[in-house]
C-alpha positions in Angstrom: 43.3 17.7 353.1 41.5 18.0 349.8 44.5 16.8 348.1 44.3 13.4 349.9 40.8 12.7 348.8 41.5 13.2 345.1 42.4 10.0 343.4 45.7 9.9 341.7 45.9 9.0 338.0 48.0 5.9 337.3 49.3 7.0 333.9 47.2 4.5 331.8 46.0 4.8 328.2 43.5 7.5 327.7 40.5 7.5 325.4 42.4 9.4 322.7 44.8 6.6 322.1 42.1 4.0 321.8 40.3 6.1 319.2 43.5 6.5 317.2 44.1 2.7 317.2 40.5 2.1 316.1 40.8 4.7 313.3 44.0 3.0 312.1 42.3 -0.4 312.2 39.3 0.8 310.2 41.5 2.5 307.6 43.7 -0.7 307.3 40.7 -2.9 306.9 39.2 -0.6 304.3 42.4 -0.6 302.2 42.5 -4.4 302.4 38.9 -4.6 301.3 39.5 -2.4 298.3 42.6 -4.4 297.3 40.7 -7.6 297.6 37.9 -6.3 295.4 40.4 -5.2 292.8 42.1 -8.6 292.8 38.7 -10.3 292.4 37.7 -8.0 289.6 41.0 -8.6 287.8 40.5 -12.3 288.2 37.0 -12.1 286.8 38.2 -10.1 283.8 41.0 -12.6 283.1 38.5 -15.5 283.4 36.2 -13.8 280.9 39.0 -13.2 278.4 40.1 -16.9 278.8 36.6 -18.1 278.0 36.4 -15.7 275.0 39.8 -17.0 273.7 38.7 -20.6 274.2 35.6 -20.0 272.1 37.6 -18.2 269.4 40.2 -21.0 269.3 37.7 -23.9 269.1 35.7 -22.0 266.3 39.0 -21.6 264.3 40.0 -25.2 265.1 36.7 -26.4 263.7 37.1 -24.4 260.5 40.6 -25.7 260.1 39.4 -29.3 260.6 36.7 -28.7 257.9 39.4 -27.5 255.5 41.5 -30.6 256.4 38.5 -32.7 255.6 38.1 -31.0 252.2 41.8 -31.4 251.5 41.6 -35.1 252.4 38.7 -35.6 250.0 40.8 -33.9 247.3 43.7 -36.2 248.1 41.4 -39.3 247.9 40.1 -38.1 244.5 43.7 -37.3 243.3 44.9 -40.8 244.3 42.0 -42.4 242.4 42.9 -40.4 239.2 46.4 -41.9 239.1 48.2 -38.5 238.7 48.3 -37.4 242.3 50.3 -34.1 242.2 48.6 -32.6 239.2 45.1 -33.7 240.2 45.5 -32.6 243.8 46.8 -29.1 242.7 43.8 -28.8 240.4 41.3 -29.8 243.1 42.9 -27.4 245.6 42.6 -24.4 243.2 38.9 -24.2 244.3 39.8 -23.9 248.0 40.3 -20.4 249.2 43.4 -19.4 251.3 45.3 -22.7 250.6 48.9 -22.6 249.3 50.6 -25.7 247.9 54.3 -26.5 247.6 55.5 -29.6 245.7 58.1 -31.6 247.5 59.7 -35.0 246.8 57.1 -37.6 247.9 54.1 -35.3 248.0 52.6 -31.9 248.4 52.9 -29.6 251.4 49.8 -27.6 252.1 49.7 -24.4 254.1 46.6 -22.5 255.3 45.5 -20.4 258.3 42.3 -19.4 260.2 41.9 -16.2 262.1 41.1 -16.5 265.8 40.8 -12.8 266.5 42.5 -9.6 265.3 45.8 -10.5 267.1 46.1 -14.3 266.6 45.7 -16.9 263.9 45.8 -20.7 263.7 48.4 -21.8 261.2 48.3 -25.3 259.7 50.9 -27.1 257.6 50.1 -30.6 256.3 52.1 -33.0 254.1 50.0 -35.0 251.7 51.9 -38.1 250.3 51.7 -39.0 246.6 52.3 -42.7 247.3 48.9 -44.4 247.7 50.5 -47.3 249.6 51.8 -45.0 252.3 50.8 -45.7 255.9 48.7 -42.5 255.9 47.5 -40.0 253.3 48.9 -37.1 255.2 50.9 -35.9 258.3 50.2 -32.8 260.2 53.5 -30.9 260.4 52.2 -27.8 262.2 48.9 -26.9 264.0 49.5 -23.9 266.3 48.5 -20.4 267.1 50.8 -17.6 266.2 50.5 -13.8 266.3 48.7 -12.5 263.3 50.9 -10.9 260.7 50.3 -7.3 260.1 51.3 -5.4 256.9 51.9 -2.1 258.7 54.5 -3.4 261.1 58.1 -3.5 259.9 60.4 -6.4 260.7 63.0 -4.1 262.0 62.8 -3.9 265.8 65.3 -1.1 266.1 67.7 -3.1 268.2 71.4 -2.5 267.7 73.0 -5.5 266.1 76.6 -4.7 267.2 77.7 -3.2 263.9 79.4 0.2 263.6 77.5 3.5 263.5 
């Protein structure tokens, strides 16, 4: 008769299973929180680098525009002298980091400004010798490029298809 009074178990979920599910949920949420923190940290670092590059770029851009202003002043003075190419080359000798190349119709000027240790702003400008031209100069190139390094060789070590 004692057996009749004892309630029968219905085979439901015990306390152990609930604890395992809760433990799994806590571990899953912890992993997701850590991944979210790492993603936010990486985004913040990228944002800081972007701001830093922007400041470096606009500082170099300002220096390049100052150089363009000096070159334009040299071009105006050279046009006034009557002998543009010789006078312009003479005026530009005083400017540091500027290289000139005489071309038919004018002079091509090349200079660069460093942004950081890896990048530089390269500028090519064509100054026209004809004082009646529509403009004194045209900007042919104004872009950022990787800084050239003297220690690096131009050979990338890639097989070109030739024999051994």
